[in-house]
N, CA, C and O atoms as CSV, one atom per row, in Angstrom:
chain,resi,resn,atom,element,x,y,z
A,1,MET,N,N,79.487,-37.096,-29.844
A,1,MET,CA,C,79.374,-36.674,-28.483
A,1,MET,C,C,80.765,-36.668,-27.844
A,1,MET,O,O,81.480,-37.669,-27.894
A,2,SER,N,N,81.137,-35.559,-27.255
A,2,SER,CA,C,82.463,-35.471,-26.645
A,2,SER,C,C,82.332,-35.552,-25.130
A,2,SER,O,O,81.350,-35.104,-24.538
A,3,THR,N,N,83.334,-36.128,-24.543
A,3,THR,CA,C,83.368,-36.227,-23.087
A,3,THR,C,C,84.544,-35.422,-22.566
A,3,THR,O,O,85.582,-35.303,-23.217
A,4,ALA,N,N,84.361,-34.893,-21.420
A,4,ALA,CA,C,85.427,-34.110,-20.807
A,4,ALA,C,C,86.401,-35.050,-20.107
A,4,ALA,O,O,85.997,-36.029,-19.479
A,5,LYS,N,N,87.658,-34.746,-20.223
A,5,LYS,CA,C,88.674,-35.535,-19.544
A,5,LYS,C,C,89.087,-34.823,-18.266
A,5,LYS,O,O,89.277,-33.607,-18.245
A,6,VAL,N,N,89.217,-35.583,-17.235
A,6,VAL,CA,C,89.701,-35.053,-15.972
A,6,VAL,C,C,91.175,-35.378,-15.884
A,6,VAL,O,O,91.572,-36.542,-15.917
A,7,ILE,N,N,91.968,-34.356,-15.773
A,7,ILE,CA,C,93.407,-34.550,-15.678
A,7,ILE,C,C,93.766,-34.637,-14.197
A,7,ILE,O,O,93.549,-33.685,-13.447
A,8,PRO,N,N,94.314,-35.775,-13.775
A,8,PRO,CA,C,94.664,-35.900,-12.356
A,8,PRO,C,C,95.826,-34.973,-12.002
A,8,PRO,O,O,96.629,-34.592,-12.853
A,9,PHE,N,N,95.885,-34.626,-10.730
A,9,PHE,CA,C,96.972,-33.775,-10.250
A,9,PHE,C,C,98.266,-34.569,-10.275
A,9,PHE,O,O,98.385,-35.613,-9.633
A,10,ALA,N,N,99.197,-34.077,-10.999
A,10,ALA,CA,C,100.513,-34.727,-11.061
A,10,ALA,C,C,101.456,-34.015,-10.104
A,10,ALA,O,O,101.561,-32.788,-10.132
A,11,PRO,N,N,102.145,-34.775,-9.255
A,11,PRO,CA,C,103.064,-34.125,-8.326
A,11,PRO,C,C,104.153,-33.330,-9.020
A,11,PRO,O,O,104.712,-32.407,-8.428
A,12,GLU,N,N,104.462,-33.664,-10.245
A,12,GLU,CA,C,105.503,-32.945,-10.983
A,12,GLU,C,C,104.888,-31.853,-11.852
A,12,GLU,O,O,105.443,-31.509,-12.896
A,13,SER,N,N,103.758,-31.310,-11.438
A,13,SER,CA,C,103.104,-30.280,-12.231
A,13,SER,C,C,103.933,-29.006,-12.230
A,13,SER,O,O,104.919,-28.880,-11.504
A,14,LEU,N,N,103.512,-28.078,-13.051
A,14,LEU,CA,C,104.241,-26.821,-13.179
A,14,LEU,C,C,104.261,-26.060,-11.854
A,14,LEU,O,O,105.266,-25.439,-11.508
A,15,GLU,N,N,103.144,-26.107,-11.108
A,15,GLU,CA,C,103.094,-25.397,-9.828
A,15,GLU,C,C,104.089,-25.991,-8.833
A,15,GLU,O,O,104.787,-25.253,-8.138
A,16,SER,N,N,104.158,-27.332,-8.763
A,16,SER,CA,C,105.066,-27.932,-7.795
A,16,SER,C,C,106.525,-27.729,-8.206
A,16,SER,O,O,107.396,-27.596,-7.346
A,17,THR,N,N,106.795,-27.706,-9.496
A,17,THR,CA,C,108.162,-27.458,-9.955
A,17,THR,C,C,108.590,-26.035,-9.602
A,17,THR,O,O,109.719,-25.810,-9.164
A,18,ALA,N,N,107.704,-25.096,-9.790
A,18,ALA,CA,C,108.020,-23.706,-9.443
A,18,ALA,C,C,108.194,-23.554,-7.932
A,18,ALA,O,O,109.073,-22.825,-7.472
A,19,ALA,N,N,107.352,-24.246,-7.168
A,19,ALA,CA,C,107.469,-24.179,-5.710
A,19,ALA,C,C,108.785,-24.799,-5.249
A,19,ALA,O,O,109.455,-24.256,-4.371
A,20,MET,N,N,109.152,-25.923,-5.834
A,20,MET,CA,C,110.415,-26.574,-5.470
A,20,MET,C,C,111.604,-25.647,-5.756
A,20,MET,O,O,112.533,-25.552,-4.954
A,21,GLU,N,N,111.564,-24.971,-6.898
A,21,GLU,CA,C,112.647,-24.055,-7.239
A,21,GLU,C,C,112.692,-22.877,-6.258
A,21,GLU,O,O,113.768,-22.454,-5.838
A,22,ARG,N,N,111.536,-22.364,-5.906
A,22,ARG,CA,C,111.476,-21.249,-4.959
A,22,ARG,C,C,112.026,-21.678,-3.590
A,22,ARG,O,O,112.784,-20.936,-2.965
A,23,TYR,N,N,111.643,-22.877,-3.127
A,23,TYR,CA,C,112.141,-23.357,-1.834
A,23,TYR,C,C,113.636,-23.666,-1.899
A,23,TYR,O,O,114.356,-23.445,-0.926
A,24,ARG,N,N,114.103,-24.172,-3.033
A,24,ARG,CA,C,115.528,-24.447,-3.186
A,24,ARG,C,C,116.332,-23.153,-3.081
A,24,ARG,O,O,117.376,-23.111,-2.431
A,25,LEU,N,N,115.837,-22.104,-3.726
A,25,LEU,CA,C,116.520,-20.816,-3.643
A,25,LEU,C,C,116.464,-20.239,-2.228
A,25,LEU,O,O,117.431,-19.636,-1.762
A,26,ALA,N,N,115.349,-20.420,-1.558
A,26,ALA,CA,C,115.223,-19.917,-0.189
A,26,ALA,C,C,116.196,-20.639,0.743
A,26,ALA,O,O,116.830,-20.007,1.588
A,27,TYR,N,N,116.316,-21.957,0.591
A,27,TYR,CA,C,117.289,-22.694,1.393
A,27,TYR,C,C,118.713,-22.251,1.071
A,27,TYR,O,O,119.568,-22.219,1.956
A,28,HIS,N,N,118.968,-21.914,-0.171
A,28,HIS,CA,C,120.286,-21.420,-0.552
A,28,HIS,C,C,120.595,-20.092,0.150
A,28,HIS,O,O,121.723,-19.867,0.589
A,29,VAL,N,N,119.605,-19.226,0.252
A,29,VAL,CA,C,119.796,-17.944,0.943
A,29,VAL,C,C,120.089,-18.179,2.426
A,29,VAL,O,O,120.964,-17.530,2.999
A,30,ALA,N,N,119.355,-19.107,3.047
A,30,ALA,CA,C,119.587,-19.415,4.458
A,30,ALA,C,C,120.995,-19.980,4.659
A,30,ALA,O,O,121.685,-19.617,5.612
A,31,GLU,N,N,121.411,-20.857,3.767
A,31,GLU,CA,C,122.759,-21.422,3.856
A,31,GLU,C,C,123.812,-20.343,3.638
A,31,GLU,O,O,124.866,-20.369,4.273
A,32,SER,N,N,123.537,-19.397,2.747
A,32,SER,CA,C,124.477,-18.296,2.515
A,32,SER,C,C,124.632,-17.432,3.755
A,32,SER,O,O,125.734,-16.976,4.058
A,33,ALA,N,N,123.542,-17.202,4.475
A,33,ALA,CA,C,123.615,-16.419,5.713
A,33,ALA,C,C,124.480,-17.136,6.743
A,33,ALA,O,O,125.262,-16.498,7.448
A,34,MET,N,N,124.345,-18.457,6.836
A,34,MET,CA,C,125.158,-19.202,7.797
A,34,MET,C,C,126.623,-19.252,7.364
A,34,MET,O,O,127.519,-19.208,8.208
A,35,ASN,N,N,126.872,-19.342,6.072
A,35,ASN,CA,C,128.256,-19.290,5.585
A,35,ASN,C,C,128.873,-17.921,5.824
A,35,ASN,O,O,130.058,-17.819,6.142
A,36,PHE,N,N,128.070,-16.862,5.671
A,36,PHE,CA,C,128.559,-15.520,5.939
A,36,PHE,C,C,128.931,-15.372,7.415
A,36,PHE,O,O,129.886,-14.673,7.752
A,37,ALA,N,N,128.171,-16.032,8.291
A,37,ALA,CA,C,128.492,-15.997,9.725
A,37,ALA,C,C,129.875,-16.583,9.978
A,37,ALA,O,O,130.648,-16.035,10.764
A,38,GLU,N,N,130.188,-17.680,9.324
A,38,GLU,CA,C,131.515,-18.276,9.474
A,38,GLU,C,C,132.598,-17.355,8.926
A,38,GLU,O,O,133.679,-17.246,9.505
A,39,THR,N,N,132.308,-16.695,7.812
A,39,THR,CA,C,133.269,-15.767,7.220
A,39,THR,C,C,133.548,-14.608,8.160
A,39,THR,O,O,134.699,-14.201,8.319
A,40,VAL,N,N,132.504,-14.072,8.786
A,40,VAL,CA,C,132.671,-12.964,9.735
A,40,VAL,C,C,133.566,-13.398,10.890
A,40,VAL,O,O,134.458,-12.656,11.301
A,41,LYS,N,N,133.330,-14.594,11.411
A,41,LYS,CA,C,134.150,-15.072,12.522
A,41,LYS,C,C,135.602,-15.279,12.103
A,41,LYS,O,O,136.518,-14.920,12.844
A,42,LEU,N,N,135.818,-15.850,10.932
A,42,LEU,CA,C,137.191,-16.073,10.478
A,42,LEU,C,C,137.926,-14.765,10.194
A,42,LEU,O,O,139.109,-14.641,10.511
A,43,VAL,N,N,137.241,-13.797,9.604
A,43,VAL,CA,C,137.861,-12.487,9.361
A,43,VAL,C,C,138.193,-11.816,10.684
A,43,VAL,O,O,139.243,-11.185,10.808
A,44,GLY,N,N,137.322,-11.939,11.669
A,44,GLY,CA,C,137.601,-11.376,12.986
A,44,GLY,C,C,138.828,-11.991,13.622
A,44,GLY,O,O,139.647,-11.291,14.218
A,45,ILE,N,N,138.954,-13.307,13.496
A,45,ILE,CA,C,140.133,-13.982,14.047
A,45,ILE,C,C,141.391,-13.539,13.300
A,45,ILE,O,O,142.433,-13.327,13.919
A,46,PHE,N,N,141.304,-13.397,11.986
A,46,PHE,CA,C,142.445,-12.958,11.188
A,46,PHE,C,C,142.880,-11.542,11.579
A,46,PHE,O,O,144.069,-11.285,11.768
A,47,VAL,N,N,141.919,-10.631,11.698
A,47,VAL,CA,C,142.240,-9.237,12.061
A,47,VAL,C,C,142.823,-9.192,13.476
A,47,VAL,O,O,143.765,-8.443,13.733
A,48,ALA,N,N,142.270,-9.983,14.385
A,48,ALA,CA,C,142.816,-10.018,15.746
A,48,ALA,C,C,144.240,-10.552,15.738
A,48,ALA,O,O,145.087,-10.060,16.484
A,49,GLY,N,N,144.516,-11.552,14.908
A,49,GLY,CA,C,145.878,-12.059,14.791
A,49,GLY,C,C,146.833,-10.998,14.282
A,49,GLY,O,O,147.960,-10.882,14.764
A,50,LEU,N,N,146.378,-10.219,13.301
A,50,LEU,CA,C,147.210,-9.117,12.807
A,50,LEU,C,C,147.486,-8.087,13.901
A,50,LEU,O,O,148.595,-7.563,14.007
A,51,LEU,N,N,146.468,-7.803,14.712
A,51,LEU,CA,C,146.659,-6.846,15.806
A,51,LEU,C,C,147.647,-7.371,16.839
A,51,LEU,O,O,148.470,-6.607,17.344
A,52,VAL,N,N,147.583,-8.642,17.159
A,52,VAL,CA,C,148.524,-9.221,18.126
A,52,VAL,C,C,149.939,-9.208,17.555
A,52,VAL,O,O,150.897,-8.889,18.259
A,53,MET,N,N,150.064,-9.556,16.277
A,53,MET,CA,C,151.395,-9.517,15.646
A,53,MET,C,C,151.951,-8.091,15.654
A,53,MET,O,O,153.138,-7.885,15.908
A,54,THR,N,N,151.099,-7.121,15.379
A,54,THR,CA,C,151.517,-5.717,15.412
A,54,THR,C,C,151.937,-5.320,16.818
A,54,THR,O,O,152.924,-4.608,17.001
A,55,ALA,N,N,151.184,-5.783,17.813
A,55,ALA,CA,C,151.547,-5.476,19.205
A,55,ALA,C,C,152.905,-6.058,19.550
A,55,ALA,O,O,153.698,-5.409,20.232
A,56,LEU,N,N,153.187,-7.270,19.093
A,56,LEU,CA,C,154.504,-7.866,19.362
A,56,LEU,C,C,155.616,-7.108,18.664
A,56,LEU,O,O,156.686,-6.907,19.239
A,57,MET,N,N,155.372,-6.682,17.417
A,57,MET,CA,C,156.398,-5.930,16.687
A,57,MET,C,C,156.651,-4.563,17.343
A,57,MET,O,O,157.799,-4.134,17.461
A,58,VAL,N,N,155.593,-3.891,17.764
A,58,VAL,CA,C,155.763,-2.593,18.441
A,58,VAL,C,C,156.535,-2.784,19.733
A,58,VAL,O,O,157.404,-1.981,20.073
A,59,PHE,N,N,156.213,-3.852,20.451
A,59,PHE,CA,C,156.912,-4.120,21.712
A,59,PHE,C,C,158.402,-4.373,21.482
A,59,PHE,O,O,159.231,-3.927,22.275
A,60,GLN,N,N,158.749,-5.078,20.412
A,60,GLN,CA,C,160.150,-5.377,20.122
A,60,GLN,C,C,160.911,-4.178,19.574
A,60,GLN,O,O,162.076,-3.984,19.924
A,61,TRP,N,N,160.290,-3.375,18.733
A,61,TRP,CA,C,160.990,-2.295,18.038
A,61,TRP,C,C,160.997,-0.972,18.791
A,61,TRP,O,O,161.803,-0.095,18.479
A,62,ASN,N,N,160.128,-0.812,19.763
A,62,ASN,CA,C,160.022,0.459,20.470
A,62,ASN,C,C,160.634,0.298,21.859
A,62,ASN,O,O,160.076,-0.414,22.694
A,63,PRO,N,N,161.780,0.952,22.127
A,63,PRO,CA,C,162.431,0.770,23.440
A,63,PRO,C,C,161.583,1.290,24.604
A,63,PRO,O,O,161.679,0.763,25.712
A,64,GLU,N,N,160.762,2.305,24.374
A,64,GLU,CA,C,159.941,2.816,25.464
A,64,GLU,C,C,158.907,1.775,25.910
A,64,GLU,O,O,158.498,1.750,27.070
A,65,GLU,N,N,158.497,0.928,24.982
A,65,GLU,CA,C,157.518,-0.111,25.316
A,65,GLU,C,C,158.144,-1.177,26.217
A,65,GLU,O,O,157.474,-1.725,27.091
A,66,ARG,N,N,159.430,-1.469,26.003
A,66,ARG,CA,C,160.078,-2.537,26.772
A,66,ARG,C,C,160.469,-2.095,28.172
A,66,ARG,O,O,160.472,-2.918,29.088
A,67,PHE,N,N,160.795,-0.838,28.369
A,67,PHE,CA,C,161.290,-0.393,29.666
A,67,PHE,C,C,160.236,0.320,30.496
A,67,PHE,O,O,160.430,0.508,31.697
A,68,GLY,N,N,159.143,0.717,29.901
A,68,GLY,CA,C,158.058,1.344,30.645
A,68,GLY,C,C,156.822,0.456,30.538
A,68,GLY,O,O,156.916,-0.731,30.225
A,69,PHE,N,N,155.682,1.043,30.799
A,69,PHE,CA,C,154.443,0.282,30.638
A,69,PHE,C,C,154.103,0.241,29.147
A,69,PHE,O,O,154.022,1.291,28.510
A,70,PRO,N,N,153.905,-0.942,28.585
A,70,PRO,CA,C,153.668,-1.071,27.135
A,70,PRO,C,C,152.247,-0.651,26.750
A,70,PRO,O,O,151.385,-1.498,26.521
A,71,VAL,N,N,152.013,0.649,26.682
A,71,VAL,CA,C,150.679,1.190,26.418
A,71,VAL,C,C,150.162,0.773,25.044
A,71,VAL,O,O,149.032,0.302,24.913
A,72,ILE,N,N,150.990,0.947,24.032
A,72,ILE,CA,C,150.540,0.648,22.675
A,72,ILE,C,C,150.288,-0.847,22.507
A,72,ILE,O,O,149.279,-1.245,21.926
A,73,SER,N,N,151.194,-1.669,23.008
A,73,SER,CA,C,151.036,-3.116,22.876
A,73,SER,C,C,149.803,-3.623,23.607
A,73,SER,O,O,149.060,-4.450,23.079
A,74,VAL,N,N,149.587,-3.129,24.816
A,74,VAL,CA,C,148.413,-3.542,25.587
A,74,VAL,C,C,147.142,-3.071,24.892
A,74,VAL,O,O,146.145,-3.793,24.858
A,75,SER,N,N,147.175,-1.865,24.339
A,75,SER,CA,C,146.006,-1.353,23.620
A,75,SER,C,C,145.701,-2.203,22.387
A,75,SER,O,O,144.538,-2.491,22.102
A,76,LEU,N,N,146.733,-2.602,21.662
A,76,LEU,CA,C,146.522,-3.443,20.481
A,76,LEU,C,C,145.989,-4.826,20.857
A,76,LEU,O,O,145.123,-5.361,20.166
A,77,VAL,N,N,146.495,-5.404,21.938
A,77,VAL,CA,C,145.998,-6.710,22.386
A,77,VAL,C,C,144.552,-6.584,22.853
A,77,VAL,O,O,143.732,-7.461,22.580
A,78,ALA,N,N,144.233,-5.494,23.558
A,78,ALA,CA,C,142.848,-5.274,23.984
A,78,ALA,C,C,141.937,-5.089,22.770
A,78,ALA,O,O,140.806,-5.575,22.760
A,79,GLY,N,N,142.423,-4.398,21.763
A,79,GLY,CA,C,141.658,-4.251,20.520
A,79,GLY,C,C,141.441,-5.587,19.836
A,79,GLY,O,O,140.376,-5.841,19.273
A,80,ALA,N,N,142.467,-6.450,19.888
A,80,ALA,CA,C,142.329,-7.783,19.290
A,80,ALA,C,C,141.252,-8.593,20.013
A,80,ALA,O,O,140.455,-9.280,19.376
A,81,VAL,N,N,141.231,-8.510,21.323
A,81,VAL,CA,C,140.196,-9.213,22.094
A,81,VAL,C,C,138.819,-8.669,21.740
A,81,VAL,O,O,137.867,-9.431,21.570
A,82,PHE,N,N,138.717,-7.357,21.631
A,82,PHE,CA,C,137.438,-6.741,21.263
A,82,PHE,C,C,136.985,-7.185,19.875
A,82,PHE,O,O,135.806,-7.473,19.668
A,83,VAL,N,N,137.918,-7.241,18.927
A,83,VAL,CA,C,137.583,-7.659,17.556
A,83,VAL,C,C,137.091,-9.105,17.545
A,83,VAL,O,O,136.110,-9.420,16.870
A,84,VAL,N,N,137.763,-9.983,18.287
A,84,VAL,CA,C,137.339,-11.393,18.332
A,84,VAL,C,C,135.947,-11.508,18.942
A,84,VAL,O,O,135.103,-12.236,18.419
A,85,LEU,N,N,135.700,-10.808,20.028
A,85,LEU,CA,C,134.375,-10.866,20.654
A,85,LEU,C,C,133.294,-10.308,19.735
A,85,LEU,O,O,132.217,-10.892,19.613
A,86,ALA,N,N,133.577,-9.188,19.095
A,86,ALA,CA,C,132.594,-8.592,18.185
A,86,ALA,C,C,132.321,-9.510,16.996
A,86,ALA,O,O,131.171,-9.667,16.584
A,87,ALA,N,N,133.364,-10.112,16.448
A,87,ALA,CA,C,133.182,-11.025,15.316
A,87,ALA,C,C,132.392,-12.252,15.734
A,87,ALA,O,O,131.556,-12.744,14.976
A,88,HIS,N,N,132.651,-12.743,16.928
A,88,HIS,CA,C,131.911,-13.903,17.415
A,88,HIS,C,C,130.427,-13.568,17.603
A,88,HIS,O,O,129.557,-14.351,17.223
A,89,ILE,N,N,130.149,-12.416,18.185
A,89,ILE,CA,C,128.751,-12.011,18.403
A,89,ILE,C,C,128.042,-11.796,17.078
A,89,ILE,O,O,126.923,-12.273,16.892
A,90,TRP,N,N,128.684,-11.077,16.145
A,90,TRP,CA,C,128.048,-10.857,14.840
A,90,TRP,C,C,127.899,-12.160,14.062
A,90,TRP,O,O,126.920,-12.345,13.340
A,91,GLY,N,N,128.864,-13.058,14.208
A,91,GLY,CA,C,128.731,-14.368,13.579
A,91,GLY,C,C,127.537,-15.134,14.136
A,91,GLY,O,O,126.812,-15.794,13.391
A,92,MET,N,N,127.338,-15.042,15.446
A,92,MET,CA,C,126.169,-15.697,16.053
A,92,MET,C,C,124.878,-15.072,15.553
A,92,MET,O,O,123.904,-15.783,15.305
A,93,VAL,N,N,124.855,-13.752,15.400
A,93,VAL,CA,C,123.657,-13.075,14.908
A,93,VAL,C,C,123.308,-13.560,13.498
A,93,VAL,O,O,122.152,-13.875,13.215
A,94,PHE,N,N,124.300,-13.619,12.627
A,94,PHE,CA,C,124.036,-14.072,11.256
A,94,PHE,C,C,123.646,-15.545,11.219
A,94,PHE,O,O,122.792,-15.935,10.423
A,95,ARG,N,N,124.258,-16.369,12.070
A,95,ARG,CA,C,123.895,-17.782,12.113
A,95,ARG,C,C,122.462,-17.949,12.618
A,95,ARG,O,O,121.715,-18.773,12.091
A,96,ILE,N,N,122.081,-17.188,13.616
A,96,ILE,CA,C,120.712,-17.261,14.127
A,96,ILE,C,C,119.726,-16.833,13.054
A,96,ILE,O,O,118.668,-17.444,12.903
A,97,GLN,N,N,120.063,-15.787,12.306
A,97,GLN,CA,C,119.187,-15.348,11.218
A,97,GLN,C,C,119.030,-16.445,10.168
A,97,GLN,O,O,117.928,-16.684,9.676
A,98,GLY,N,N,120.129,-17.109,9.827
A,98,GLY,CA,C,120.065,-18.199,8.859
A,98,GLY,C,C,119.230,-19.361,9.362
A,98,GLY,O,O,118.431,-19.920,8.611
A,99,ARG,N,N,119.405,-19.731,10.624
A,99,ARG,CA,C,118.622,-20.838,11.203
A,99,ARG,C,C,117.141,-20.474,11.303
A,99,ARG,O,O,116.277,-21.321,11.075
A,100,THR,N,N,116.847,-19.221,11.643
A,100,THR,CA,C,115.453,-18.788,11.713
A,100,THR,C,C,114.815,-18.831,10.333
A,100,THR,O,O,113.677,-19.275,10.183
A,101,LEU,N,N,115.540,-18.375,9.337
A,101,LEU,CA,C,115.038,-18.433,7.967
A,101,LEU,C,C,114.831,-19.882,7.530
A,101,LEU,O,O,113.836,-20.199,6.878
A,102,GLU,N,N,115.757,-20.749,7.882
A,102,GLU,CA,C,115.634,-22.164,7.535
A,102,GLU,C,C,114.400,-22.788,8.198
A,102,GLU,O,O,113.695,-23.574,7.566
A,103,ALA,N,N,114.136,-22.450,9.447
A,103,ALA,CA,C,112.953,-22.970,10.134
A,103,ALA,C,C,111.663,-22.455,9.492
A,103,ALA,O,O,110.688,-23.196,9.371
A,104,ALA,N,N,111.662,-21.190,9.083
A,104,ALA,CA,C,110.476,-20.640,8.415
A,104,ALA,C,C,110.238,-21.328,7.069
A,104,ALA,O,O,109.097,-21.591,6.691
A,105,ILE,N,N,111.316,-21.612,6.357
A,105,ILE,CA,C,111.175,-22.299,5.072
A,105,ILE,C,C,110.694,-23.727,5.294
A,105,ILE,O,O,109.853,-24.217,4.540
A,106,ASP,N,N,111.217,-24.407,6.324
A,106,ASP,CA,C,110.739,-25.757,6.647
A,106,ASP,C,C,109.239,-25.753,6.911
A,106,ASP,O,O,108.522,-26.651,6.472
A,107,SER,N,N,108.777,-24.752,7.622
A,107,SER,CA,C,107.345,-24.640,7.899
A,107,SER,C,C,106.551,-24.410,6.625
A,107,SER,O,O,105.484,-24.995,6.437
A,108,ALA,N,N,107.071,-23.557,5.749
A,108,ALA,CA,C,106.383,-23.290,4.484
A,108,ALA,C,C,106.351,-24.532,3.601
A,108,ALA,O,O,105.337,-24.816,2.965
A,109,VAL,N,N,107.443,-25.262,3.561
A,109,VAL,CA,C,107.486,-26.490,2.757
A,109,VAL,C,C,106.523,-27.521,3.322
A,109,VAL,O,O,105.803,-28.186,2.577
A,110,ASN,N,N,106.515,-27.650,4.641
A,110,ASN,CA,C,105.672,-28.653,5.287
A,110,ASN,C,C,104.186,-28.402,5.073
A,110,ASN,O,O,103.402,-29.350,5.032
A,111,THR,N,N,103.794,-27.161,4.938
A,111,THR,CA,C,102.374,-26.837,4.773
A,111,THR,C,C,102.000,-26.507,3.336
A,111,THR,O,O,100.877,-26.073,3.081
A,112,SER,N,N,102.914,-26.702,2.392
A,112,SER,CA,C,102.649,-26.359,1.006
A,112,SER,C,C,101.646,-27.335,0.382
A,112,SER,O,O,101.871,-28.545,0.408
A,113,PRO,N,N,100.547,-26.829,-0.176
A,113,PRO,CA,C,99.590,-27.720,-0.835
A,113,PRO,C,C,100.048,-28.164,-2.220
A,113,PRO,O,O,99.431,-29.041,-2.825
A,114,TRP,N,N,101.120,-27.570,-2.724
A,114,TRP,CA,C,101.580,-27.869,-4.078
A,114,TRP,C,C,102.572,-29.016,-4.130
A,114,TRP,O,O,102.908,-29.490,-5.215
A,115,LEU,N,N,103.047,-29.472,-2.976
A,115,LEU,CA,C,104.079,-30.503,-2.963
A,115,LEU,C,C,103.545,-31.813,-2.404
A,115,LEU,O,O,102.717,-31.828,-1.493
A,116,SER,N,N,104.029,-32.898,-2.960
A,116,SER,CA,C,103.716,-34.224,-2.429
A,116,SER,C,C,104.627,-34.482,-1.228
A,116,SER,O,O,105.617,-33.773,-1.052
A,117,PRO,N,N,104.314,-35.484,-0.396
A,117,PRO,CA,C,105.207,-35.771,0.737
A,117,PRO,C,C,106.647,-36.073,0.311
A,117,PRO,O,O,107.595,-35.675,0.988
A,118,ALA,N,N,106.804,-36.773,-0.804
A,118,ALA,CA,C,108.160,-37.063,-1.273
A,118,ALA,C,C,108.882,-35.778,-1.684
A,118,ALA,O,O,110.079,-35.628,-1.436
A,119,GLN,N,N,108.155,-34.858,-2.309
A,119,GLN,CA,C,108.772,-33.584,-2.702
A,119,GLN,C,C,109.087,-32.739,-1.476
A,119,GLN,O,O,110.090,-32.025,-1.454
A,120,ARG,N,N,108.242,-32.815,-0.460
A,120,ARG,CA,C,108.538,-32.082,0.785
A,120,ARG,C,C,109.837,-32.591,1.397
A,120,ARG,O,O,110.693,-31.810,1.813
A,121,ALA,N,N,109.968,-33.907,1.444
A,121,ALA,CA,C,111.200,-34.484,1.995
A,121,ALA,C,C,112.400,-34.100,1.147
A,121,ALA,O,O,113.470,-33.808,1.681
A,122,GLN,N,N,112.233,-34.099,-0.155
A,122,GLN,CA,C,113.335,-33.712,-1.042
A,122,GLN,C,C,113.683,-32.238,-0.846
A,122,GLN,O,O,114.859,-31.876,-0.824
A,123,ALA,N,N,112.679,-31.400,-0.706
A,123,ALA,CA,C,112.936,-29.967,-0.529
A,123,ALA,C,C,113.655,-29.688,0.785
A,123,ALA,O,O,114.503,-28.798,0.853
A,124,MET,N,N,113.321,-30.444,1.828
A,124,MET,CA,C,113.961,-30.251,3.131
A,124,MET,C,C,115.214,-31.108,3.277
A,124,MET,O,O,115.803,-31.170,4.356
A,125,SER,N,N,115.622,-31.767,2.195
A,125,SER,CA,C,116.829,-32.607,2.168
A,125,SER,C,C,116.762,-33.732,3.189
A,125,SER,O,O,117.763,-34.066,3.823
A,126,LEU,N,N,115.588,-34.309,3.344
A,126,LEU,CA,C,115.430,-35.450,4.223
A,126,LEU,C,C,115.530,-36.726,3.405
A,126,LEU,O,O,115.259,-36.712,2.204
A,127,PRO,N,N,115.914,-37.826,4.034
A,127,PRO,CA,C,115.902,-39.081,3.291
A,127,PRO,C,C,114.479,-39.420,2.841
A,127,PRO,O,O,113.511,-39.067,3.513
A,128,ARG,N,N,114.361,-40.089,1.729
A,128,ARG,CA,C,113.051,-40.400,1.154
A,128,ARG,C,C,112.195,-41.248,2.085
A,128,ARG,O,O,110.970,-41.128,2.061
A,129,GLU,N,N,112.804,-42.099,2.904
A,129,GLU,CA,C,112.030,-42.977,3.777
A,129,GLU,C,C,111.217,-42.190,4.805
A,129,GLU,O,O,110.138,-42.632,5.200
A,130,THR,N,N,111.709,-41.045,5.240
A,130,THR,CA,C,110.979,-40.286,6.245
A,130,THR,C,C,109.745,-39.618,5.660
A,130,THR,O,O,108.871,-39.172,6.404
A,131,ALA,N,N,109.664,-39.543,4.332
A,131,ALA,CA,C,108.504,-38.915,3.713
A,131,ALA,C,C,107.274,-39.799,3.810
A,131,ALA,O,O,106.152,-39.295,3.751
A,132,SER,N,N,107.452,-41.096,3.957
A,132,SER,CA,C,106.319,-42.005,4.003
A,132,SER,C,C,106.191,-42.659,5.377
A,132,SER,O,O,106.095,-43.882,5.473
A,133,VAL,N,N,106.189,-41.869,6.422
A,133,VAL,CA,C,106.070,-42.371,7.783
A,133,VAL,C,C,104.711,-43.045,7.975
A,133,VAL,O,O,104.617,-44.053,8.675
A,134,GLU,N,N,103.669,-42.507,7.369
A,134,GLU,CA,C,102.333,-43.098,7.499
A,134,GLU,C,C,102.310,-44.507,6.917
A,134,GLU,O,O,101.671,-45.398,7.476
A,135,VAL,N,N,102.996,-44.714,5.808
A,135,VAL,CA,C,103.054,-46.045,5.210
A,135,VAL,C,C,103.775,-47.009,6.144
A,135,VAL,O,O,103.371,-48.163,6.285
A,136,ILE,N,N,104.826,-46.543,6.772
A,136,ILE,CA,C,105.579,-47.389,7.714
A,136,ILE,C,C,104.718,-47.728,8.918
A,136,ILE,O,O,104.712,-48.869,9.379
A,137,ARG,N,N,103.989,-46.740,9.430
A,137,ARG,CA,C,103.115,-46.985,10.575
A,137,ARG,C,C,102.022,-47.979,10.233
A,137,ARG,O,O,101.717,-48.860,11.037
A,138,LYS,N,N,101.422,-47.856,9.049
A,138,LYS,CA,C,100.347,-48.763,8.644
A,138,LYS,C,C,100.870,-50.164,8.430
A,138,LYS,O,O,100.170,-51.133,8.727
A,139,SER,N,N,102.099,-50.300,7.915
A,139,SER,CA,C,102.634,-51.639,7.680
A,139,SER,C,C,103.070,-52.306,8.984
A,139,SER,O,O,103.143,-53.533,9.050
A,140,ALA,N,N,103.361,-51.519,10.018
A,140,ALA,CA,C,103.762,-52.077,11.303
A,140,ALA,C,C,102.573,-52.628,12.072
A,140,ALA,O,O,102.740,-53.498,12.927
A,141,VAL,N,N,101.361,-52.130,11.777
A,141,VAL,CA,C,100.171,-52.564,12.523
A,141,VAL,C,C,99.621,-53.834,12.003
A,141,VAL,O,O,98.621,-54.331,12.522
């Protein structure tokens, strides 16, 4: 006579491992979007610096700029200001997209039926102690 064995759900099952990998990759994408935002801002500052340096060189090398109204130099400085503002705005847009994606992933991790509380905390990069808040509450009572 044979008996059926019931295999308990293991938190390290194949489903939870695949889910953890998927969430890890999703968090990586969100972090990449935020890093790209910083890159956009730094490139904008670099390009604006080049424009200001060019404006100074034009002002020094062009006698018409020094004795009349410096049209080219002022235009280059105005362009530099525009580049910095545009880079800052686009950097904010990419950072907001990354943070929004991160919040959506946090929600997905928090409601995932495939992960244990400890795995949820690990996926969201939280300290392990915060995963067992219920245990702490029960021990305090």
